[in-house]
N, C-alpha and C positions, 0 to 999 in steps of 0.2 A: 504494500500499499504506500502511495506517496502522499506526504503531508504538505498541504498547501499553507502558505503564510504570507503575511505582510510584515515588513519590518518598518517600525517607526523610529527614527534615529536622528542624532545630531552628529554626523559622521566626522570623527576623528579616527584614530588608528584601530582602536578595538571594534568600533562600528564597521569599519571597512573589512576587517577579517570576518566579522559576522556576515556581512553581505555576500563576500566571496564564497564562504562555506555554503550559505544557504543557496546561492546561484548554481553551485557546481555539484552538490551532493546528489547522487542518483535517487535518494529516497525523499528528496524534498523538491517543491515547486514553489519558487519565490515569484509571487504574483505582482507585487509592487513594492516600491520603497517610498516612504513619506518622510519628509525632513521637518525638523524643528530647530528653533534657536536653542543653543547649548554650549558644547565645547568650544564652538566658534559661532559667529553670527549666521543667520539663516542662508544668506547668500553663499557663504563658504560651505556650510553643511550640504546645501544642494549641489554645489559644483563638485565638492568631494565625492558625493554619491555617485554622480554622473561619471566622473573620472574613474572610479573603481569599476563600475559596470562597463565602461568603454574598454578599460585595461584588459578585461577577461572576455570581451566580445559578447557581452549579454545585452539583450534588448529589453530587459525588464524596465517598465516605466517609473519614472520618478516624479513625485508630486511635492511641491513646496508648501509648508504650512504656516505655523504661527512664528512671527518675528520677535515676539516678546513674551514674557510670562502672562498667565492668565489675568491677574488683577495688578501686578506690580509694573511699574514702567521699566524696570531693569533688574538685574541680579541684586540681591541683598548688599553685595559689595560689587562694584563695577568690574567687569571682566579685565580691564587693563590693569587695574589694582590688584585684583586676585591673582593674576598670572605674572605679576611684575618681577617675582623672584625666580620663575622657572620657565622663561620663554621658550626654551628649546624642547619642552615636553609636549605642549600642545601647539602645533604649527597651524597657521591659517589655512594652508593648502597642502593637501597630501602630495607626496613626490611621484605623481603620475602626470602624463601629458594633459593639457587642458582638454576638456570634453569637446566632443563634436555632435553629441546627441542632445537635443533640446529637452528642457524641462516640460512636463505636461502643463497645459493651460489651466486645468481645473485645480482648485485649491485642495490641499491634502485633507482638510477637515470635512469638505463636501464630499471628497472621493470616499472617505471612511464611512460617512453616513449612507451614501448611495450604495456603496458595496454591501454593507452589513444589513441593509434593508432588503437586499436581493437574495433570493434563494441560492443563487449561485455560490454565495460566500458562506453558506451555513456551516461548512466544515473547515473554514480558513482560520488559522490561528493568528492572532495579532500579537507580535513580539515587539514590546515597547522598551527601547534601550536607551532612551534620552529623556529629558524632562517630559512629563505627562501632559503638556499643554494641549496638543492636538487631540489626545484621547479625551481629555476633560472637556474641551470645547464641543467635540462631536457628541459626547453624552448629554451636555447641557442643551444643545440644540435639538437633540432627538433622544429623549429618555428611553425610547423602545430598544435602543442599541443594547442597554444592560441585559436584555433577555436575547438578543440577537448575536452578540459576540460569543462564539462557542468556548473559546479559551483566550485568556490573556496572560502572557508571560512577561515579567517586568524585570529589568535589571535596575535595581535602585535600593537605597536605604542601607542600614547597617544596624546591628544589635548592640546598642550601647556604646558605640564609638562613631568615628567618621573619618572622611579624609579632607574635606574642605573646612570643617570646623571640628572641634573635639567631639561634637555630637551628631553631626550630619554628613551623609553622602552627597556628592555632588548633584546628581540628577533630582533628588527630592528637595535639596536646598535651593536650587535654581528656581523651582516653582512649587513650593510646598502646598499652596492652595489647590493646585491641579492634582497633586499626588493625593491629597486628603479626599478631594472630590471623586476621583476614580476609585479609591478604595472604599468609599462610602456609597458607591452607586448601585450596589447589589448585583454585580457580575457573578455569575454562578461558577466560574472556575478561574481562580486567579493563583498563579504561582510567582513568588517573588524570589530572585537570586540577589541577595544583599552582598555587600563586601565581604562578609564572613565566608560565604560560599566561593566567591570568585578568587579570593586570596588563598583559599585551601587548594586550589587547583590551578597553579600557575603553569606557564609555558617556559621552557628553558632555552638556552643557546643550542644545547645538543639537540633539541627538538627542531630548532630552526635549521640545523645542518641536514636533518632528515628532510625537511620541507624543500631545502634547496636542491637536494638530490633527486626529488620527484621531478622537478624541471618544468612544471607547467607555469603559465602566467600567474595563476592564483596562488600556487605554493611559493614562487619566488617573491611575488609582491607581498604576500603575507609574512614570509620570513623576514623581509626588508623592514616592514612595519613593526613587527614584534621585536627585532633586534633594536630598533629605535626606542621602543617602549623599555626594554631592559636597560639600554645604556642611559636612559634619562628619567627613569622612574624616580619620583621625588622623595619616596619614603625609605629608600634603601641606601646604605653607605656604598661608596665606590667599590670596595672590596667585596661586597655582597651581591653585585649586580649580575647574577647569572640566571635569574628568572624574573618574570613579571606577570601579574594577572592580565588576562585578556578578557575583561569582564563580559561584554556583550555577546561574544561568540559562544560562551558557555550556555546562554539561553537557547541558541540554535541547536547546539549539541543534544540538549535535553529532548527535543522533539524526536530525534532518531533514537537516542539511548536514554530513555528515562532512568536507567540504573545508574546513570552518572550521579544522581543524587544519592548520597550515602546517609544523610542525616537531615530530617526536616520535620515539621509539624504543622497542624492547622490551628490558626490563632486569630483573635480580633486584632486588627492592625490599624493604627492611625498614624498621621504624620502631624508634627507640631507646626502650627502656623503663627504663633504669636510670641514664643519665648525669646527672651533677649539673648540668652546663651545657648538655646536648644532649638532655634528655628531650623525646620527641615529634618529634625530627628525622627527616626521611625520608632514608634512605640508599639512593641509587641507584647500583648497581654498574655502571658504564659502561666497565669494562675490557674490551677485546675478547677477552682470554684467560680471563675468569672462567668457572669450571665450573659455577657455580650455575645452576639453571633459571630462565629468564626468566619472571617472575610477572606482569608488567604492562606495558601500553604507558603510557609517561609522556609527556604533552604538554608541550612546551616553549614553543611560540608558537602564537597563533591569529589569525584574520583578523577585525579589529574590524568592518569593513564588512559582512561576511557575517553576523556575530552581530547587529548592529543591525537588518539587513534581516529576519532571522528574527524578531526581537521585533515589528517592524512588521507583518509578515505575520500573526503570531499575533493581535495586537491588533485588527487589521482585522476579523477573523472574529467 
């Protein structure tokens, strides 16, 4: 069976690996890519997505979405200030030739609404690996989507820590109101891969050497992006830079290999939207006596070997 999916993303390097693996794996059918403001501005995330697909010769359409968060005019801390001390990690444009394929004219939010109201998309998984602005806007404009989206897989959040602040992961921090709206919308099947899971299954320089040996455009392009991540990952000292998480691609691997998840649980999940020190924090209520409905499956740990094998299988295709 082939799994159909849409990737909603803010294409930086890990999003790019996710796109390439989804577009090349024989058990997946990437239907569309929708882009959102996040790692870089919307124009860049859109161009980067087009560059990646052009690089591997894919004709998957790209739809541009929200240029700013749901209710805020900008990030809680502007991007140029946020990235001022690590400019080499998050580059504006990925190192692929400029795209020759145009972006679709339809807005990404309207595309999501039209798609999931259509029976043709009744089995299409939505994989959201950037800020959740597009998804929140679609659900707000068309509440019926909560019952129409069959599965939502999210990369976002962290349990009790963060990467952009001590409490918050980047995607949820960029647009906490959107994340809370999506997790409160009543979708029937939500799986969240927080930093806890993605950091438990990193990709290594040795894995990159294997990808180089495969010799396809997807394998070599992904190897180059992952090597850059390893060399510039901000939370590892130079001597320890042998691996790095490739967050977003782990969500795609899960669609082919659900056994990549080694530890998870169903919980009530919220995102903090007002805290001075906790804005964007994911709040997982793991109290066994909690009376709140369980809104998401939260992944705590994943298997790195299964993840890397998935990537190799995709790139060989």
